[in-house]
C-alpha positions as CSV (number, residue, x, y, z in Angstrom):
1,V,3.8,1.8,-4.2
2,F,1.6,1.9,-1.1
3,A,-1.3,0.2,-2.8
4,M,0.9,-2.5,-4.3
5,S,2.6,-3.2,-1.1
6,L,-0.7,-3.9,0.6
7,D,-1.5,-6.3,-2.3
8,L,1.4,-8.3,-1.3
9,L,-0.6,-9.1,1.9
10,I,-4.2,-9.2,0.7
11,G,-4.0,-10.3,-2.9
12,Y,-1.2,-12.7,-2.8
13,T,-1.3,-14.0,0.8
14,G,-4.9,-13.5,1.8
15,L,-4.1,-11.3,4.9
16,L,-6.6,-8.5,5.1
17,S,-4.9,-5.8,7.0
18,L,-6.6,-2.6,8.1
19,G,-3.5,-1.2,9.7
20,H,-1.2,-0.8,6.7
21,A,-1.0,3.1,7.3
22,A,1.2,2.2,10.4
23,F,4.2,1.5,8.0
24,F,3.3,4.3,5.6
25,G,3.2,6.8,8.6
26,A,6.4,5.4,10.1
27,G,8.3,6.1,6.9
28,A,6.9,9.5,6.6
29,Y,7.6,10.4,10.2
30,T,11.1,9.1,9.9
31,I,11.9,11.6,7.3
32,G,10.1,14.3,9.3
33,I,12.0,13.6,12.5
34,L,15.3,13.2,10.8
35,A,15.0,16.5,9.0
36,K,13.4,18.5,11.9
37,H,15.5,17.2,14.9
38,Y,18.8,15.9,13.3
39,G,19.2,18.0,10.2
40,V,19.3,15.0,7.9
41,D,18.2,16.2,4.4
42,S,20.3,13.9,2.4
43,L,19.1,10.8,0.5
44,I,20.1,8.6,3.5
45,G,16.8,9.4,5.1
46,L,15.0,7.2,2.4
47,P,16.7,3.8,3.4
48,L,16.5,4.6,7.0
49,A,12.7,5.2,6.6
50,V,12.5,1.7,4.9
51,L,14.5,0.1,7.7
52,V,12.2,1.7,10.3
53,G,9.1,0.3,8.5
54,V,10.8,-3.1,8.3
55,A,11.7,-3.1,12.0
56,I,8.2,-2.2,13.1
57,A,6.7,-5.0,11.0
58,A,9.4,-7.5,12.2
59,I,8.5,-6.5,16.0
60,F,4.7,-6.5,15.6
61,G,4.5,-9.5,13.0
62,P,4.7,-12.3,15.6
63,F,1.9,-10.7,17.4
64,V,-0.5,-10.0,14.7
65,L,0.2,-13.3,12.8
66,R,-0.9,-15.4,15.8
67,V,-4.4,-14.9,14.6
68,T,-6.3,-15.1,11.2
69,G,-9.4,-13.5,9.8
70,A,-11.2,-10.8,11.5
71,Y,-8.8,-11.0,14.6
72,F,-5.9,-10.4,12.3
73,L,-7.7,-7.4,10.8
74,M,-8.4,-5.9,14.3
75,L,-4.9,-6.5,15.5
76,T,-3.4,-4.7,12.5
77,L,-5.9,-1.9,13.1
78,A,-4.8,-1.6,16.8
79,L,-1.2,-1.4,15.7
80,A,-1.8,1.6,13.4
81,Q,-3.9,3.2,16.3
82,L,-1.1,2.6,18.8
83,L,1.3,4.5,16.5
84,F,-1.3,7.2,15.9
85,G,-1.5,7.7,19.6
86,I,2.2,7.9,20.0
87,A,2.5,10.5,17.3
88,W,-0.5,12.4,18.7
89,F,0.9,12.7,22.2
90,W,4.7,12.8,21.6
91,R,4.5,16.5,20.7
92,S,8.1,17.3,21.3
93,M,9.3,14.8,18.7
94,T,6.3,14.6,16.2
95,G,4.6,17.9,16.5
96,G,1.4,16.2,17.8
97,D,-1.7,17.3,16.0
98,D,0.3,20.2,14.3
99,G,2.6,17.7,12.5
100,L,6.1,18.6,11.2
101,A,6.1,21.3,8.5
102,G,8.8,22.6,6.3
103,L,10.4,19.4,5.5
104,P,13.3,19.7,2.8
105,R,13.6,17.6,-0.2
106,P,16.7,15.3,-0.2
107,T,19.9,16.7,-1.6
108,L,21.5,14.5,-4.4
109,P,25.2,14.3,-4.7
110,V,25.1,14.8,-8.3
111,G,23.8,18.4,-8.1
112,I,20.3,17.9,-9.2
113,N,17.9,20.3,-7.5
114,L,14.8,18.3,-6.5
115,W,13.0,21.5,-5.8
116,D,12.5,21.7,-9.5
117,E,9.2,19.9,-10.1
118,R,10.2,18.1,-13.2
119,A,13.5,16.8,-11.6
120,F,11.4,15.7,-8.4
121,Y,8.9,13.9,-10.6
122,Y,11.5,11.9,-12.4
123,F,13.1,11.2,-9.1
124,I,9.9,9.8,-7.6
125,L,9.1,8.0,-10.8
126,A,12.5,6.2,-10.9
127,I,12.0,5.0,-7.3
128,A,8.4,3.9,-7.9
129,V,9.4,2.0,-11.0
130,L,12.2,0.2,-9.1
131,A,9.8,-0.6,-6.3
132,A,7.3,-2.0,-8.8
133,V,9.9,-4.0,-10.7
134,T,11.3,-5.6,-7.5
135,M,7.7,-6.4,-6.4
136,F,6.9,-8.1,-9.8
137,G,10.0,-10.0,-9.4
138,L,9.1,-11.2,-5.9
139,V,5.4,-12.3,-6.7
140,N,6.6,-14.2,-9.9
141,S,9.4,-16.0,-8.0
142,A,9.2,-19.3,-6.2
143,F,8.5,-17.4,-3.0
144,G,5.5,-15.6,-4.7
145,L,4.2,-18.9,-5.8
146,A,4.4,-20.2,-2.3
147,L,2.5,-17.2,-1.0
148,R,-0.3,-18.0,-3.4
149,G,-0.4,-21.5,-2.1
150,V,-0.8,-20.2,1.4
151,R,-3.6,-18.0,0.4
152,D,-5.4,-20.8,-1.4
153,N,-4.8,-23.7,1.0
154,E,-2.6,-23.2,4.0
155,L,-3.0,-26.8,5.3
156,R,-1.9,-28.2,1.9
157,M,1.1,-26.1,1.9
158,A,2.1,-27.2,5.3
159,S,1.6,-30.8,4.3
160,L,4.0,-30.2,1.3
161,G,6.7,-29.1,3.9
162,Y,6.3,-25.4,3.8
163,N,6.1,-23.1,6.8
164,P,3.1,-21.0,6.1
165,W,3.6,-18.8,9.3
166,L,7.2,-18.0,8.2
167,L,6.0,-17.1,4.7
168,K,3.4,-14.8,6.0
169,Y,5.9,-13.3,8.5
170,V,8.4,-12.6,5.6
171,V,6.0,-11.1,3.3
172,Y,4.5,-9.0,6.2
173,V,8.0,-7.5,6.9
174,I,8.6,-7.0,3.1
175,A,5.3,-5.2,2.7
176,G,6.0,-2.9,5.7
177,G,9.3,-1.9,4.1
178,Y,7.6,-0.9,0.8
179,A,4.9,0.9,2.6
180,A,7.4,2.9,4.6
181,L,9.2,3.7,1.3
182,A,5.8,5.1,0.0
183,G,5.4,7.2,3.2
184,A,8.8,8.7,2.9
185,L,8.2,9.8,-0.6
186,E,5.0,11.3,0.5
187,A,6.7,13.3,3.0
188,Y,9.2,14.6,0.5
189,Y,6.4,15.5,-1.8
190,L,4.2,17.5,0.6
191,G,7.0,18.8,2.9
192,Y,4.8,18.0,5.8
193,V,3.8,15.0,7.9
194,G,0.9,14.8,10.2
195,T,-1.1,12.3,12.2
196,S,-3.3,11.7,9.1
197,V,-0.6,9.3,7.6
198,L,-1.3,6.9,10.5
199,S,-5.1,7.1,10.5
200,W,-7.3,4.0,9.9
201,T,-9.1,6.1,7.1
202,L,-5.9,6.0,5.1
203,S,-5.7,2.1,5.5
204,G,-9.3,2.0,4.4
205,E,-8.8,4.2,1.4
206,V,-5.9,2.1,0.1
207,I,-8.1,-1.0,0.4
208,I,-10.6,0.7,-1.7
209,M,-7.8,1.2,-4.3
210,L,-7.1,-2.5,-4.3
211,I,-10.7,-3.4,-4.7
212,L,-11.4,-0.9,-7.6
213,G,-8.3,-1.9,-9.5
214,G,-8.3,-5.6,-8.7
215,L,-6.6,-7.8,-6.2
216,G,-3.6,-10.1,-6.8
217,S,-2.1,-8.5,-9.9
218,L,-0.1,-5.4,-8.7
219,W,-1.2,-3.6,-11.7
220,G,-4.7,-3.5,-10.3
221,P,-3.7,-1.6,-7.2
222,A,-1.6,0.8,-9.2
223,V,-4.6,1.6,-11.5
224,G,-6.9,1.7,-8.5
225,A,-4.7,4.1,-6.8
226,A,-4.6,6.4,-9.8
227,I,-8.4,6.3,-10.2
228,V,-8.9,7.2,-6.5
229,E,-6.5,10.0,-6.5
230,L,-7.6,11.5,-9.8
231,L,-11.3,11.2,-8.6
232,K,-10.5,12.6,-5.3
233,F,-8.8,15.8,-6.5
234,R,-11.1,16.3,-9.5
235,I,-14.3,15.8,-7.6
236,S,-13.2,17.6,-4.5
237,S,-12.5,20.7,-6.5
238,E,-16.2,20.7,-7.7
239,T,-18.1,19.8,-4.5
240,E,-17.6,19.2,-0.8
241,R,-19.5,16.0,-1.1
242,W,-16.7,14.3,-3.1
243,V,-16.5,11.4,-0.6
244,L,-20.3,10.5,-1.2
245,I,-19.5,10.5,-5.0
246,L,-16.5,8.3,-4.4
247,G,-18.4,6.0,-2.4
248,L,-21.1,5.7,-5.0
249,I,-18.5,4.9,-7.7
250,F,-17.0,2.3,-5.5
251,I,-20.4,0.6,-4.9
252,L,-21.1,0.7,-8.7
253,T,-17.7,-0.8,-9.4
254,V,-18.3,-3.7,-7.0
255,F,-21.5,-4.5,-8.7
256,V,-20.2,-4.2,-12.2
257,A,-16.7,-5.4,-11.8
258,P,-16.4,-7.4,-8.6
259,K,-12.9,-8.6,-9.5
260,G,-11.6,-5.1,-10.2
261,L,-11.6,-2.8,-13.3
262,T,-8.3,-4.2,-14.7
263,R,-10.0,-7.5,-14.9
264,L,-13.2,-6.3,-16.4
265,P,-12.0,-6.6,-20.1
266,G,-10.9,-10.2,-19.5
267,Q,-14.3,-11.1,-17.9
268,L,-16.3,-9.5,-20.8
269,W,-14.1,-11.4,-23.3
270,A,-14.6,-14.7,-21.4
271,R,-18.4,-14.0,-21.3
272,Q,-18.5,-13.4,-25.1
273,R,-16.6,-16.5,-25.7
274,R,-19.0,-18.5,-23.7
275,R,-21.9,-17.1,-25.6
276,Q,-20.2,-17.9,-28.9
277,V,-19.5,-21.5,-27.8
278,G,-23.1,-21.9,-26.6
279,A,-24.4,-20.5,-29.8
280,V,-22.2,-23.0,-31.8
281,A,-23.3,-25.9,-29.6
282,S,-27.0,-24.9,-30.0
283,A,-26.6,-24.7,-33.8
284,D,-25.1,-28.2,-33.8
């Protein structure tokens, strides 16, 4: 969900953000603070976490969207680092570098015990599927087509009567909400939230997921996220140098499949078709 939410910005709108962890961390900390300081362990924490992510994106959007390119990247990074600093120093609320531990999983009104791993799995799966379906509907709507237009030619979209800035602002806010949802689910899963959920390394890691899987498809980021997580847990159990190995795999993927692994079969098929057409033309 986190990777797909970032693809709304990078793959569909052309906004390269290096601070998407700001919304992920905001959602996670919302769950932690509500549970630790206000005793909120019901499902109400989930929509509240999304609202916090949306609110932060809505507040900071007008500032970061005033610039483009590398400047946009740096401002989004600065936003994440700002929230990281707040979480680090506001120890009374966030626990500082110790974080907030022992977070409960939400209590469902139907009597389902989410401490049961199977029940919790299906709970997370249902929310993830719902998030994915709504994102697919969004990118395939008229709004999603307009986002692609802004990505490909912003000036032309403006000449057609669209407001590119407003389109980017809306998708920035929406992406912030989805990222906060992912952060909230992460807090429920781990039962802990710390400053790492706001780090720039997490933002960089999710960009790697997008590049591995393929930008602009939503399926690509989902596949990339699965690959990175599986490799991370599998390789780290075998060696301490798992980051080096993951980096080498990433570099190899960029060379072999620059458009992502999910688009590699299509590229190979197109290449084979071109060879067949060339062979027929040569025979004629």
